[in-house]
Every structure is written in C-alpha cells, then in structure tokens.
C-alpha positions as CSV (number, residue, x, y, z in Angstrom):
1,M,-14.0,8.1,-10.1
2,I,-15.1,6.4,-6.8
3,P,-18.2,7.9,-5.3
4,L,-17.5,9.6,-2.0
5,Q,-19.3,8.3,1.1
6,E,-19.3,11.5,3.1
7,L,-21.9,14.1,2.4
8,K,-20.8,17.4,1.1
9,R,-17.3,16.1,0.4
10,Y,-16.3,16.7,-3.3
11,A,-12.6,15.9,-3.1
12,R,-10.6,12.9,-2.0
13,R,-8.8,13.0,1.3
14,H,-5.4,12.1,0.0
15,S,-4.0,12.2,-3.5
16,A,-1.8,9.5,-5.0
17,F,1.1,11.8,-4.5
18,W,0.4,11.9,-0.7
19,V,0.2,8.1,-0.6
20,G,3.5,7.9,-2.4
21,L,5.2,10.2,0.0
22,Y,3.8,8.9,3.3
23,G,2.7,5.3,2.4
24,C,5.9,3.7,3.6
25,L,5.8,5.6,6.9
26,W,2.2,4.5,7.3
27,V,3.1,0.8,6.7
28,G,5.9,1.0,9.2
29,A,3.6,2.5,11.8
30,M,1.0,-0.1,11.1
31,E,3.5,-2.9,11.6
32,F,4.6,-1.3,14.9
33,W,1.1,-0.8,16.2
34,S,-0.6,-3.9,14.7
35,D,-1.1,-5.7,18.0
36,L,-2.8,-2.7,19.5
37,A,-5.0,-2.3,16.4
38,I,-6.1,-5.9,16.5
39,A,-7.0,-5.6,20.2
40,L,-9.1,-2.5,19.5
41,V,-10.9,-4.2,16.6
42,R,-11.8,-7.0,19.0
43,L,-13.4,-4.4,21.3
44,K,-15.3,-2.8,18.4
45,P,-16.1,-5.5,15.8
46,G,-18.2,-3.0,13.8
47,K,-14.9,-1.3,12.8
48,L,-13.6,-4.5,11.2
49,P,-14.5,-3.5,7.6
50,Y,-12.5,-0.3,8.0
51,F,-9.5,-2.2,9.5
52,Q,-9.7,-4.6,6.5
53,R,-9.7,-1.7,4.1
54,G,-6.5,-0.4,5.8
55,L,-4.9,-3.8,5.6
56,R,-5.7,-4.0,1.9
57,A,-4.3,-0.5,1.3
58,M,-1.1,-1.5,3.2
59,T,-0.6,-4.6,1.1
60,L,-1.0,-2.5,-2.1
61,I,1.5,0.0,-0.8
62,Q,4.0,-2.8,0.1
63,S,3.6,-4.4,-3.3
64,A,4.6,-1.1,-4.9
65,L,7.8,-0.7,-2.8
C-alpha cells in the first residue's frame, strides 16, 4: 500500500472503482481545459509536480480505455 501523505488520513481518496466510473469523464474534462491548466501551472510553477501526476494518471486511464 502506498503511504498517505496527509496527516491523519487513513483511507485513500478514491477507490479503483471510482476511477473506473469517472476516469473517462475526467480525461474528457482535462482535454477540454488543458490550455487553462497549462497557463495556471506557468503562474504557479511549484504546482508542476501535481500537474505531472495528473497527466500520468490521465495517460494510464486512457491506456485502459
């Protein structure tokens, strides 16, 4: 199990079932809003690792579809 980064959180935020249900919707929204997301990351470069994690998750979801 992956250690959780947030203090006092003992459960994951989303199950694999949730990702299966809503992953394709999330990918569609990300494609629609990608230009805005990139512009926001340019304003806050410290958020880049989180954005990259999201992109990695998106590619994994797309590969499963």
